[in-house]
N, C-alpha and C positions, 0 to 999 in steps of 0.2 A: 515866629521864632520859638524855639523851645523855652520852657520855663527854667527855673533854677534847679528843679528836681529831675531825677532821671525820667525819661519818657520811654515807656515800654509799649511794644506792639508785638504780640505773639512772642517769638524767641528773640526778637530784636530789642535793643536798648540803646538809648542815646544818653550819654553822660557828659556833663559840662567839665571842661578842664579848669580846675581851680587855679592853676598856675598860669593860664594863658587866656585872656579875655577873647571871646569869640571862638575858642576852640571846642570842638565836640568830637567825642569818640563814639563811633558806631560799632556795636558788637552784636553778634548773632550766636545764641547759645553759649555765651561767655567768651567767644573768640573774637578778637579785634578784627574788624573788616575794613574800616576806613577812619581816617582822622580828617575832619573838615574845619578849616578856619574861615568863619563867615566874614571876618573883617579883613583878612589878607589871604586870598586864594593862592598866592605864590608861596605860602608857607607849607612845605611838605614835611610832615612830622616823621613818617615812616621812612626808614633807610631806602627800601626798594623804590618807593615813590620818588624820592630825591634822585636816585640813579636814573629813573625813567625821565624825570625832568631835566637832568643833565644832558641826556641824549637829545631831547627835544630842543634844548637851548643851543646845541651844536649843529643843528640842521640849518639849511639855507634859510635866511630870514624871509618873513612874509606869512600871510595866512595859509592855513592848511585845510585840506579835506581829510577829516579824521574819522576812523571807525574804531569804536571801543567795544571789545568783547568782555563783558563784565563791567558793572557800574558801581553798585553799592552806594556809597555816599557821593560818587561822582567827583572825587577829589581831582583826578587828572583832567577830566573835561573842564573843570573850573580853572585849572592851571593854564591849559591851552587857551581858553577864552581870555584870560588876563594877560598872557605873555605874547599871544599871537592874535591880536584884534582882527576881526573879519573872518576868522576860521569858521568853518561849518562842520558840525560834529553830530554823529549818530552813535547812540549807545544801545547795545543789545544786552539785556539782563533778564534772566528767567524768573527772578523772584519779584512778582508783581506787588505783593504786600510790602516788601522792603522798599521798593521804589516809591510806592504811595507814601510811606512814612517819610522818606527823604524829600519828596515833593512838598509835603505839608510842613515839615519841621525844619528842613535845612535850606529853604528858599531856592529850590532847584529851578523854579520858573524864572528866576532872575538871570540865569546864565544865558547870554545871547547866542542865537543860532545853534541851540542844542535841542536835539530830538532824542527821546528815549522810547524804545520799543520793547515790549515784554516778549522775549524770545530766547531760546537757547543760543549761545554764541555761535556755535558751529552751524546751526541751521540758519541763523541770521546772515552769516557770511556768505552762504550759498546763494542768497537772494540778491547780492550786490553785483553790479555790472563789472565787466572787465575794465581794468585801467581806470578805476574811479576814485581811488584813495591815495593821498600822499603819505598817510601814516595809519598803521593799524596797531592798536595796543591790546594785547590779550592779557587780562588780569582776572582770570576765571578761577574761582575757588568755591568748593562746596564745604562750607564751614572753614576748615583749615587745610583741606586737601585739594590739590589741583587735579581735575579730571583728566584721565589719560587720553580722551578722545580729541583733545586740542593739542596733543603732543605728537601726532602721527604724521607720517610723510604725506598722506592723502590730504589731511587738513592744511598742512603747511603749503602744499602745492596750490590749494584753493586760495590761501592768503596771497601767494605770489600772483595769482591770476587777477585778484582784485586791485593789487597795488599798481601804481604807475611805474614806469621804468626807473624813475629816480626816487621812488618811495621807500619807506623804511618800515620794518616790522619789529615791534618790541614785545617781548614775552617775559612775564614774571613766573619764575619757577621756584619752588621751595624744596629743599632737600637737607639731609643730615650727613653725618660722617660717612665717608666713602663716595658720596655724590654719585651713587650708582644710577639713579633716575636722571639727575641733571646732566650727566655725561651722555646718556642716551638721547635726551632731548636736544642737546647741543649737536650731537652727531646727525640727528634728524634734520634740524634746521640747516646744517652745513651741507646736507645732501641736496637741498633745494636752492639755497642762496649761495652765491660765490663769495660773498663778503659777510663775515659773522664776527661779532665781538661779544665777550662775556664779561659782565661787571659784577663784582662781589667783594664783600668785606674779607680781608685776609683770613680771619678766623674761620669763616665759612668755607673758603677754598681749602684750608688746611684740615678741614674735618673736625674742628674743635667744637662746633655747635651747629644746631639746626638753624637754618636761615634762608633768606631769599637770594636768588641770583637772577640777574636781568640779562637776557639775550637780545642783542640788536643785530638785525640782518637787513641786507639790501642787495639788489642786483647791481648797484653801482658802488663806488667807493664810500666807505664810512669815514667820518671825520675823526680818525683814530688818534692822531697826535693831540688835537684839541681836547678830545674826550678823556684821554689818558691823563693829561695835565689837570683837567677840571676835577676828576674824581680823586686824584691823588692829593689835591690840596683842600678837599672838603673837610668839614668839621669831623666827620667820621670817614676817614680815607678808605677808598676802595681800589682794587686793582682792575685793570682792563687787559684781558687776554685776547689775542688775535693770532692769526697765522700759525706758526709752528707751536707756540706756547699753548694755544687752544687745542691743536691736534694732540699734543702730548697729554693734556688733561683728559681728552676723550679716550685716548688709548685705543683699545679694541672694542669700544662700545658700539653696539649695533643700533642703527636707526629703528624707530618704532613704526609699525604699520597697523592699519585697522584690524588685520587678522590676528594680531598678537593680543594677548590678555596681560597687560602690564599693570601692576598695582602700584600706584604712586605711594610714596612714603607717608606714614602717619606721624605727625610731629609729636613731641612730648606735650603733655597737657598744658604746660605753661609757656609754650614757645612763642605764642602771639598774643597772649593776654596781657593786660596792663592793670 
């Protein structure tokens, strides 16, 4: 377990939460990457993580085969292990030094049925068998920017290949006023999956601030009614856009392809710091 003082390793730092016993904030180069509660893995501090947890909670009960693209502190794998006992999970994360820090300092080895491989998320997804996952979670960021190569039609098609027919895809996107990038990512996901929902705090949707949006997609029906009610009644309420409302948000946004050079938005310096 980490000591009382910040634990530093290269650009990474672990800082204890003075207001929450067991809470640890993981930052890289001053940018918050993960919040881990060692005493209660169901505690999801970050808004976007709570939205992803809400979707997971609304899926059919029982253990899941989960593929995580991006791990950092492995907050979400810990959540799945706690709320879906018996689940088997695989994490791909390209930052081997960061994962070593998390293994040693944040008790990663205690998470049951969790494997972590040091690999680029997109390359890792290519190695997975067809119809082998119930859930794929893409939470890939380089410091505070989402790489555009996991936002393309080609990558999303590969995700659909790995998912089972009833499986779900969850993607964390960050964007600011205008939502130019997020609208294109939503259009891309909607080109591959027939059922898509977008979850975000109203201020982000209105372009008032930079923040996270979560896309949920599936070949089958999503639990939209249950999910809408759940996020609307949360401590920090969010909206759930589907169908025509999501099409209206996307407008004339074009799907992203591998041939395009799309530059993801760079957040304000303090967007994700604490």
